[in-house]
Every structure is written in C-alpha cells, then in structure tokens.
N, C-alpha and C positions, 0 to 999 in steps of 0.2 A: 582699279579703274579711276579712282580719284587722283592718284599721282599722276597718271598720264593726262588727265585734264588739267591739272595744276601746272604740269610742264608746258602744255600748249597755251594755256593762258598767260604764263611768264614769256613765252616766245612772242605771242601777240602784243604784250605790253612793251617788250623790247622792241618789236617792229616799229611801234609808235615813237619810241624814243630815238631810233635810228632815222626815221622819217623827218622828225623835228630837227634832229642834229644836221641833216643833209639840207633841209629847208633854210635853217638859219645860217649855215656857214658854207655851203656849196660842196663841190666835190672834194673828196678826201680820200687818202689810202685807207685800206681795211684796218691797218694797225692803228692809225689815227682814230679812226671811228670807233674801235674798241676802246680807246682811252676816253674819247668824248662821252660816249654812252656810259660807261662805267659798270658795265655788266660783265660776267664771264665771257671769254672769247668765243667759246662754242655756241653760247646762247646768241650773241650778236650775229654770228655767221649763219646760224638758223634763221633769224629775223631777216638778214639780207637775202636769203633764199625764199623766204616767205614773200618779201615785197617784190623780188626778181619774178617769181612765179605770177604775181598780180600785174606784171608788166608796169611797175612803177619806177624801175631802175634803169640807168644807163652805166655801162662799164666802159672805162677809158684807159687804154694801155700806154704809158709813158715809159719807155724803156723797160727795165726790170720792175717797175711799179704799176700796179693796176689800181686806178681810182674808181670809186663809186659816186654816182650823183643821182638826184631825181631826174626823171625823164621830164622834158619840157612839154607843156601843153595839157 
C-alpha cells in the first residue's frame, strides 16, 4: 500500500510542477512540458490527467501538435 501512496504523492508533486511551468511559460506541447518539468514522461502525463480532471487545463490543437495551457479565470 505504501508504494501506491508514494506513486500518488509523486504524481501530485509533478502536477504542481506542471501547473507552475504552464503558469510561468504559457501554453506548450506535451513533449516540451515533459522537458520543462524534468520528470518521467508517464508521470508528467498522469499529472496532466490529474489537472485536467480538476478542470484546470485547456487543450489547443495546432495542426498535428496539441498544446496544453492553464484555463483562464
């Protein structure tokens, strides 16, 4: 059980890092977001899902690229 709790805690911390990266730098692609946050890709994507579930993110499609940003307001 402790391993699952540790994993959830890491995702929560990564969600905070994702939020700060988007707040500081604005919309960016998922690949750039992974580089900016500096955590494993799967962990960053789980954090993005966490924030999306909390209705904190907006997604923007630009051709073949999808960018993620903080929702305004």
